[in-house]
VMD Tcl script that draws the C-alpha trace (Angstrom):
set ca {
  {-10.55 -155.27 -39.98}
  {-11.28 -158.99 -39.86}
  {-13.95 -160.51 -42.00}
  {-15.75 -163.47 -40.53}
  {-17.72 -165.59 -42.95}
  {-20.84 -166.54 -41.06}
  {-22.50 -169.90 -41.64}
  {-25.74 -169.41 -43.50}
  {-27.83 -171.08 -40.78}
  {-26.38 -168.77 -38.12}
  {-26.74 -165.76 -40.41}
  {-30.36 -166.68 -41.03}
  {-31.06 -166.53 -37.28}
  {-29.22 -163.23 -36.92}
  {-31.13 -161.68 -39.80}
  {-34.43 -162.97 -38.51}
  {-33.78 -161.57 -35.06}
  {-32.56 -158.03 -35.63}
  {-30.60 -157.23 -38.77}
  {-33.05 -157.47 -41.63}
  {-32.69 -153.70 -42.14}
  {-29.14 -154.34 -43.39}
  {-30.50 -156.38 -46.29}
  {-33.17 -153.76 -46.93}
  {-30.38 -151.25 -47.77}
  {-29.78 -153.11 -51.04}
  {-33.23 -154.56 -51.77}
  {-35.68 -152.11 -53.24}
  {-39.21 -152.77 -52.07}
  {-41.21 -153.36 -48.95}
  {-40.58 -155.78 -46.09}
  {-42.36 -158.56 -47.94}
  {-39.89 -158.34 -50.81}
  {-36.92 -158.24 -48.41}
  {-38.20 -161.39 -46.71}
  {-38.67 -163.12 -50.09}
  {-35.10 -162.26 -51.06}
  {-33.80 -163.53 -47.73}
  {-35.71 -166.80 -48.05}
  {-34.34 -167.30 -51.58}
  {-30.83 -167.56 -50.15}
  {-31.76 -170.28 -47.72}
  {-33.91 -172.27 -50.15}
  {-31.44 -172.42 -53.05}
  {-28.25 -174.46 -53.23}
  {-26.76 -172.05 -55.75}
  {-27.20 -168.89 -53.67}
  {-25.04 -167.93 -50.71}
  {-25.41 -165.08 -48.23}
  {-22.41 -164.25 -46.05}
  {-22.00 -161.66 -43.37}
  {-19.33 -159.49 -41.86}
  {-19.13 -159.23 -38.10}
  {-17.36 -156.60 -36.03}
  {-17.50 -157.22 -32.28}
  {-20.30 -159.76 -32.88}
  {-22.43 -157.17 -34.69}
  {-23.53 -157.94 -38.24}
  {-22.40 -154.88 -40.21}
  {-22.14 -156.19 -43.77}
  {-23.86 -158.64 -46.11}
  {-22.82 -160.07 -49.44}
  {-24.93 -162.41 -51.53}
  {-23.89 -164.38 -54.58}
  {-25.49 -166.78 -57.02}
  {-23.21 -169.44 -58.48}
  {-23.27 -169.49 -62.28}
  {-20.77 -172.37 -62.50}
  {-18.26 -174.03 -60.18}
  {-15.88 -171.06 -60.45}
  {-18.06 -168.13 -61.51}
  {-20.68 -166.20 -59.59}
  {-22.98 -163.22 -59.85}
  {-23.00 -160.72 -57.00}
  {-26.67 -160.37 -56.14}
  {-26.54 -158.16 -53.04}
  {-23.95 -156.20 -51.09}
  {-24.73 -153.97 -48.15}
  {-22.75 -152.26 -45.42}
  {-24.30 -150.56 -42.41}
  {-24.33 -146.78 -42.78}
  {-21.92 -146.33 -39.86}
  {-19.33 -148.64 -41.48}
  {-19.46 -147.38 -45.08}
  {-16.39 -145.89 -46.80}
  {-14.04 -147.94 -44.58}
  {-13.11 -150.75 -46.98}
  {-15.66 -153.27 -45.80}
  {-17.28 -153.77 -49.21}
  {-13.83 -154.34 -50.73}
  {-12.96 -156.80 -47.97}
  {-16.21 -158.75 -48.37}
  {-15.69 -159.08 -52.13}
  {-12.08 -160.21 -51.63}
  {-13.15 -162.76 -49.01}
  {-15.96 -164.03 -51.24}
  {-13.60 -164.51 -54.19}
  {-11.21 -166.43 -51.94}
  {-13.73 -168.43 -49.90}
  {-15.59 -169.74 -52.95}
  {-12.37 -169.98 -55.06}
  {-14.00 -167.94 -57.81}
  {-12.30 -167.31 -61.12}
  {-14.79 -164.59 -62.01}
  {-17.42 -162.46 -60.34}
  {-19.93 -160.21 -62.05}
  {-22.31 -157.59 -60.75}
  {-24.98 -155.38 -62.22}
  {-25.09 -151.86 -60.82}
  {-26.02 -148.26 -61.49}
  {-24.05 -145.08 -62.17}
  {-23.83 -144.32 -58.45}
  {-21.89 -147.52 -57.63}
  {-19.96 -148.26 -60.82}
  {-16.94 -146.31 -59.52}
  {-16.73 -148.64 -56.51}
  {-16.43 -151.68 -58.77}
  {-14.01 -149.89 -61.08}
  {-11.76 -149.11 -58.09}
  {-11.61 -152.84 -57.32}
  {-10.47 -153.73 -60.83}
  {-13.80 -154.75 -62.32}
  {-14.25 -154.05 -66.03}
  {-17.50 -152.22 -66.72}
  {-19.85 -152.43 -69.68}
  {-22.91 -150.23 -70.09}
  {-26.19 -152.08 -70.40}
  {-27.94 -148.88 -71.39}
  {-31.12 -147.65 -69.79}
  {-32.78 -150.77 -68.44}
  {-35.24 -148.53 -66.61}
  {-36.34 -145.06 -67.76}
  {-33.56 -142.60 -66.94}
  {-31.40 -145.22 -65.18}
  {-28.27 -146.51 -66.90}
  {-27.14 -149.92 -65.65}
  {-23.69 -151.48 -65.87}
  {-22.36 -155.03 -65.92}
  {-19.11 -155.18 -63.95}
  {-16.84 -158.23 -64.16}
  {-13.57 -159.20 -62.55}
  {-11.60 -162.22 -63.72}
  {-8.89 -163.82 -61.60}
  {-5.51 -163.47 -63.24}
  {-6.57 -160.45 -65.30}
  {-3.87 -158.35 -63.64}
  {-6.16 -156.77 -61.08}
  {-6.82 -158.67 -57.89}
  {-9.09 -157.47 -55.12}
  {-7.26 -157.43 -51.81}
  {-9.12 -157.02 -48.55}
}
mol new
graphics top color blue
foreach p $ca { graphics top sphere $p radius 0.5 }
foreach p [lrange $ca 0 end-1] q [lrange $ca 1 end] { graphics top cylinder $p $q radius 0.2 }
display resetview
């Protein structure tokens, strides 16, 4: 599977035209909130939204916010339902680490997804119940820590 990093301007057009539902898979809220999140990527120099194309179809999204020149926070990751469980999330994270030459990447997630990050070599730390009945986790991977994500 080849990952194509899509230029943000081109991705913006693609999302506007037909693929906003892909972003809505990882943004909780109504269409207004999804649109606000999308706009935040294109209005901020420190945020980047990349896409994964298969046969010219946008099937995956990954968004990051730069915390420093070599560290970022994963803000959104989404794979179309028909492409899930096929290594696309892993490949997008590996490509993001490489493309932005990141030394570290962190993500906040829930119990349902923490195993995904663990399988990629991220270290996990419980943040406790940030919301009633929902335990959250901070997951971090550091380049050179002995576990590298390979697409």
